[in-house]
C-alpha positions as CSV (number, residue, x, y, z in Angstrom):
1,X,15.3,-23.0,3.3
2,X,14.4,-26.3,1.4
3,X,13.8,-25.8,-2.5
4,X,12.1,-28.6,-4.6
5,X,13.1,-27.9,-8.4
6,X,11.2,-29.8,-11.3
7,X,12.3,-29.6,-14.6
8,X,12.5,-32.6,-17.4
9,X,16.0,-31.8,-18.4
10,X,18.6,-33.7,-16.1
11,X,21.4,-31.2,-17.3
12,X,19.7,-28.2,-16.5
13,X,18.3,-29.4,-13.3
14,X,22.2,-30.4,-12.2
15,X,23.3,-26.7,-13.0
16,X,20.6,-25.2,-11.3
17,X,21.3,-26.8,-8.2
18,X,24.8,-26.1,-9.0
19,X,23.9,-22.2,-8.9
20,X,21.5,-22.4,-6.1
21,X,24.3,-23.9,-4.0
22,X,26.5,-21.5,-5.3
23,X,24.5,-17.8,-4.0
24,X,24.0,-19.8,-0.8
25,X,20.9,-22.4,-0.8
26,X,22.8,-26.0,-0.7
27,X,19.3,-27.6,0.2
28,X,18.0,-28.5,-2.7
29,X,16.0,-31.4,-4.3
30,X,15.4,-32.1,-7.7
31,X,12.7,-34.4,-9.6
32,X,12.1,-35.0,-13.4
33,X,8.5,-34.3,-13.6
34,X,5.5,-32.9,-12.2
35,X,4.3,-36.2,-11.3
36,X,7.5,-36.7,-9.6
37,X,7.1,-33.5,-7.6
38,X,3.4,-34.1,-6.4
39,X,4.9,-37.5,-5.1
40,X,7.1,-36.0,-3.4
41,X,5.6,-33.1,-1.3
42,X,2.8,-35.8,-0.4
43,X,5.5,-38.0,1.2
44,X,8.3,-35.7,2.2
45,X,8.6,-35.5,6.1
46,X,9.4,-31.7,5.8
47,X,7.7,-29.4,3.9
48,X,9.2,-27.4,1.1
49,X,10.3,-23.7,1.6
50,X,10.1,-22.8,-2.3
51,X,9.5,-24.6,-5.4
52,X,10.9,-24.1,-8.7
53,X,8.7,-25.5,-12.0
54,X,9.8,-25.2,-15.3
55,X,6.9,-24.7,-17.3
56,X,6.7,-26.6,-20.8
57,X,6.9,-30.5,-19.7
58,X,5.7,-33.5,-20.9
59,X,2.6,-34.7,-19.2
60,X,1.7,-32.3,-16.2
61,X,2.8,-28.8,-17.3
62,X,3.9,-26.3,-14.8
63,X,0.6,-24.7,-14.6
64,X,-1.1,-27.9,-13.8
65,X,1.9,-28.6,-11.2
66,X,1.2,-25.2,-9.8
67,X,-2.8,-25.9,-9.4
68,X,-2.3,-29.5,-7.7
69,X,0.2,-28.0,-5.1
70,X,-2.1,-25.3,-4.2
71,X,-4.8,-27.6,-3.5
72,X,-2.3,-29.2,-0.6
73,X,-3.2,-27.3,2.2
74,X,0.6,-26.8,3.5
75,X,1.5,-25.5,-0.1
76,X,-1.2,-23.2,-0.3
77,X,0.8,-20.1,0.5
78,X,4.2,-21.5,-0.3
79,X,6.3,-19.5,-3.0
80,X,6.3,-21.3,-6.6
81,X,8.7,-19.7,-8.9
82,X,8.2,-20.8,-12.7
83,X,11.2,-21.1,-14.9
84,X,10.4,-20.7,-18.9
85,X,12.2,-19.7,-21.7
86,X,11.0,-16.5,-23.7
87,X,9.0,-18.3,-26.0
88,X,7.0,-19.8,-23.0
89,X,6.1,-16.7,-21.8
90,X,2.7,-16.9,-23.2
91,X,2.0,-19.9,-20.4
92,X,2.8,-17.5,-17.5
93,X,-0.2,-15.4,-17.7
94,X,-2.3,-18.8,-16.7
95,X,0.3,-20.1,-14.1
96,X,0.1,-16.8,-12.2
97,X,-3.9,-17.6,-12.1
98,X,-3.2,-21.0,-10.6
99,X,-0.9,-19.4,-7.9
100,X,2.5,-19.0,-9.1
101,X,4.5,-16.0,-7.0
102,X,7.1,-15.1,-9.8
103,X,8.9,-16.6,-12.9
104,X,12.8,-16.6,-14.1
105,X,13.6,-16.9,-17.4
106,X,16.2,-19.3,-19.1
107,X,19.0,-19.4,-19.9
108,X,19.7,-19.0,-15.9
109,X,21.3,-15.6,-14.9
110,X,23.4,-15.7,-11.6
111,X,22.2,-12.1,-10.5
112,X,18.7,-12.8,-11.5
113,X,18.5,-15.8,-10.0
114,X,20.1,-14.6,-6.5
115,X,17.7,-11.6,-6.7
116,X,14.4,-14.0,-7.0
117,X,15.8,-16.2,-4.4
118,X,16.1,-13.4,-2.3
119,X,12.7,-12.3,-2.7
120,X,11.3,-15.6,-1.4
121,X,13.4,-15.8,1.5
122,X,11.9,-12.2,2.5
123,X,8.4,-13.7,1.5
124,X,9.1,-16.8,3.8
125,X,9.1,-14.6,7.2
126,X,5.5,-13.2,6.2
127,X,4.6,-16.7,5.3
128,X,5.2,-17.7,8.9
129,X,2.9,-14.5,10.5
130,X,0.3,-15.9,7.6
131,X,0.2,-19.3,9.5
132,X,-1.0,-17.6,12.7
133,X,-3.2,-15.5,10.5
134,X,-4.8,-18.7,9.0
135,X,-4.7,-20.5,13.0
136,X,-6.8,-17.6,14.3
137,X,-9.1,-17.0,11.3
138,X,-13.0,-17.0,11.8
139,X,-12.1,-16.2,15.7
140,X,-12.8,-12.4,16.0
141,X,-12.4,-12.4,19.8
142,X,-9.2,-14.4,19.6
143,X,-7.7,-14.6,23.0
144,X,-4.2,-14.7,21.6
145,X,-3.6,-12.0,19.2
146,X,-1.7,-11.7,16.2
147,X,0.9,-8.4,15.7
148,X,-0.8,-6.9,12.1
149,X,1.2,-4.6,10.1
150,X,-1.1,-2.1,8.6
151,X,0.7,-1.2,5.8
152,X,1.9,-4.0,4.2
153,X,0.4,-6.2,1.5
154,X,-1.1,-9.5,2.7
155,X,-2.5,-12.6,1.5
156,X,-5.4,-12.6,3.3
157,X,-6.5,-16.3,4.8
158,X,-9.6,-17.7,3.9
159,X,-9.9,-15.3,0.4
160,X,-9.4,-18.3,-2.3
161,X,-10.1,-15.1,-5.1
162,X,-6.9,-13.4,-3.7
163,X,-3.5,-13.1,-5.3
164,X,0.0,-11.9,-3.6
165,X,0.3,-8.1,-4.3
166,X,4.4,-8.9,-5.6
167,X,2.7,-11.5,-7.9
168,X,0.2,-9.0,-9.3
169,X,3.4,-6.6,-9.9
170,X,5.2,-9.8,-11.6
171,X,2.2,-10.6,-13.9
172,X,2.3,-6.8,-15.2
173,X,5.5,-7.2,-15.6
174,X,5.3,-10.4,-18.0
175,X,2.4,-8.8,-20.3
176,X,3.9,-7.7,-23.6
177,X,3.4,-4.3,-25.1
178,X,0.4,-5.1,-26.4
179,X,-1.6,-6.8,-23.5
180,X,-0.2,-4.2,-21.3
181,X,-2.2,-1.4,-23.0
182,X,-5.4,-3.7,-22.9
183,X,-5.1,-3.6,-19.4
184,X,-6.9,-1.8,-16.5
185,X,-6.3,-1.8,-12.7
186,X,-8.6,0.2,-10.0
187,X,-8.2,0.2,-6.3
188,X,-10.5,-0.4,-3.7
189,X,-9.9,1.4,-0.2
190,X,-11.4,1.2,3.1
191,X,-11.9,4.3,4.1
192,X,-12.2,3.6,8.0
193,X,-9.2,0.9,7.9
194,X,-7.3,3.0,10.0
195,X,-9.8,3.3,12.5
196,X,-10.6,-0.1,12.7
197,X,-7.2,-1.3,12.9
198,X,-6.1,1.0,15.5
199,X,-9.7,0.0,17.4
200,X,-9.4,-4.2,16.7
201,X,-7.0,-7.0,17.8
202,X,-5.0,-8.3,14.6
203,X,-6.9,-11.0,14.4
204,X,-10.3,-9.0,14.3
205,X,-8.5,-6.8,11.5
206,X,-7.6,-9.7,9.0
207,X,-10.7,-11.1,9.3
208,X,-12.3,-7.8,8.5
209,X,-10.3,-7.7,5.5
210,X,-11.6,-11.4,4.5
211,X,-15.1,-9.7,4.8
212,X,-14.3,-6.5,2.3
213,X,-12.4,-9.2,0.1
214,X,-15.8,-11.2,-0.3
215,X,-17.8,-8.6,-0.8
216,X,-15.7,-7.6,-3.8
217,X,-15.8,-10.8,-5.5
218,X,-19.6,-11.0,-4.9
219,X,-20.3,-7.5,-6.2
220,X,-18.0,-8.2,-9.0
221,X,-19.9,-8.8,-12.8
222,X,-17.3,-10.3,-14.3
223,X,-15.3,-13.1,-12.9
224,X,-11.6,-13.3,-14.3
225,X,-10.6,-10.4,-11.8
226,X,-7.2,-10.9,-10.5
227,X,-7.3,-9.0,-6.9
228,X,-4.5,-8.7,-4.2
229,X,-4.5,-6.3,-1.0
230,X,-1.6,-4.1,-1.3
231,X,-1.7,-2.8,2.3
232,X,-3.2,0.1,4.1
233,X,-6.7,-1.3,3.7
234,X,-6.5,-0.9,-0.1
235,X,-7.4,-3.6,-2.7
236,X,-6.4,-3.2,-5.9
237,X,-7.8,-5.1,-9.1
238,X,-6.8,-5.7,-12.9
239,X,-8.4,-7.1,-16.0
240,X,-8.0,-7.1,-19.5
241,X,-11.7,-7.3,-20.2
242,X,-15.0,-5.4,-20.1
243,X,-16.7,-5.4,-16.3
244,X,-20.1,-4.4,-17.3
245,X,-20.4,-1.8,-14.2
246,X,-19.5,1.4,-13.1
247,X,-16.9,1.7,-10.4
248,X,-19.5,3.9,-8.5
249,X,-22.0,0.9,-8.9
250,X,-19.4,-1.1,-7.7
251,X,-19.1,1.0,-4.6
252,X,-22.3,1.1,-4.1
253,X,-22.6,-2.7,-3.9
254,X,-20.2,-3.7,-2.4
255,X,-20.9,-0.9,0.6
256,X,-24.7,-2.5,1.1
257,X,-23.2,-5.7,1.2
258,X,-20.9,-5.2,4.2
259,X,-23.9,-3.8,5.6
260,X,-25.1,-7.4,6.5
261,X,-22.4,-7.7,8.7
262,X,-23.4,-4.5,10.8
263,X,-24.4,-6.4,13.9
264,X,-21.6,-8.5,13.9
265,X,-19.1,-5.2,14.1
266,X,-21.5,-3.9,16.7
267,X,-20.8,-6.4,19.4
268,X,-17.2,-5.6,18.7
269,X,-17.7,-1.8,18.9
270,X,-16.5,-1.6,15.7
271,X,-17.6,0.6,12.7
272,X,-18.5,-1.5,9.7
273,X,-15.9,-1.0,6.7
274,X,-17.1,1.2,4.5
275,X,-15.3,1.3,0.3
276,X,-14.2,3.8,-2.3
277,X,-13.8,2.6,-5.3
278,X,-10.8,5.1,-7.5
279,X,-10.9,5.4,-10.9
280,X,-9.7,3.2,-13.8
281,X,-6.1,3.3,-14.5
282,X,-4.8,2.2,-17.7
283,X,-1.1,2.4,-19.5
284,X,-0.8,5.7,-22.0
285,X,0.8,5.0,-25.3
286,X,2.2,8.7,-25.2
287,X,3.6,8.2,-21.9
288,X,4.7,4.8,-21.3
289,X,6.1,3.8,-18.2
290,X,6.6,0.6,-15.7
291,X,4.0,-1.7,-15.8
292,X,3.6,-1.5,-11.6
293,X,3.0,2.4,-12.4
294,X,-0.5,1.5,-13.2
295,X,-1.5,-0.2,-9.9
296,X,0.5,2.9,-8.0
297,X,-2.1,5.0,-10.2
298,X,-4.7,3.2,-9.0
299,X,-4.2,3.1,-5.6
300,X,-3.8,6.4,-5.6
301,X,-6.8,7.2,-7.1
302,X,-8.8,4.9,-4.7
303,X,-6.9,6.6,-1.5
304,X,-7.3,10.2,-2.9
305,X,-10.0,12.4,-0.6
306,X,-13.3,12.6,-2.3
307,X,-12.7,16.4,-3.6
308,X,-9.6,15.7,-5.4
309,X,-11.2,12.8,-7.5
310,X,-12.7,12.8,-11.2
311,X,-15.6,10.8,-12.3
312,X,-15.1,7.2,-12.6
313,X,-16.2,5.9,-16.2
314,X,-17.3,2.6,-17.6
315,X,-15.2,-0.2,-16.2
316,X,-13.8,-1.3,-19.7
317,X,-10.5,-2.8,-20.9
């Protein structure tokens, strides 16, 4: 794995490179600024597999660097891990929005570093599959099929508003108690996803998910909603603001928008995707649980049979 490490502290960079080598990752290039990092990714003859960046640096900070790196087509899906002191965690929110995948806190802990980089190694195999998805995006009748995994979370090619499901989980873990209780989650499930998956090619199935993602964005009144695809035909969204519409209204708007694709799906002899929007899920002061439990409940609410669903309320954070 080729790693690019960015930090304005040369002592920390030396420590980080040494720790990475100790856990089995010796191909590390270190640079002292975001500007040098951008020069490196632009001029290197080989693409870096992972980027570790300090959050707070002179000139461009970690968030600005992440935004700039994501503009490079070769690095749109590369894992980017932010390195932050506990006092800097308030900046992590912006970093995730910019496209960061995860974060590591200072001072570095060898066990945590090994776990985080191990996660990156597991993601890289998925990145290779996504490269094939991106090549085939827009080719509904692709001659070369791809092996889509129905149950796996996925960063959908061409769906620019989407973030990785893992990044969404990591984002929730960074929130303080006050913001955690102000955050709401809801799931959007493609009711006939399994049927489409079984009838369509892998490329066509991924294209269908892109169609649904685009309609979710078009139907949402609020723009600062984080959206991830969690697998098994289910998207999950989180927000901290008033959405200005009910889940029932959102469900109707998405399904109406998807009907515009009816002729295309008919050509492929496939049904038009139909979605169900689940109830809002929030953390409770009375029964606190791990932050990611809220995502699990949002997904469960969207995938539950209609007779087991309660009434959806106003989308407020």
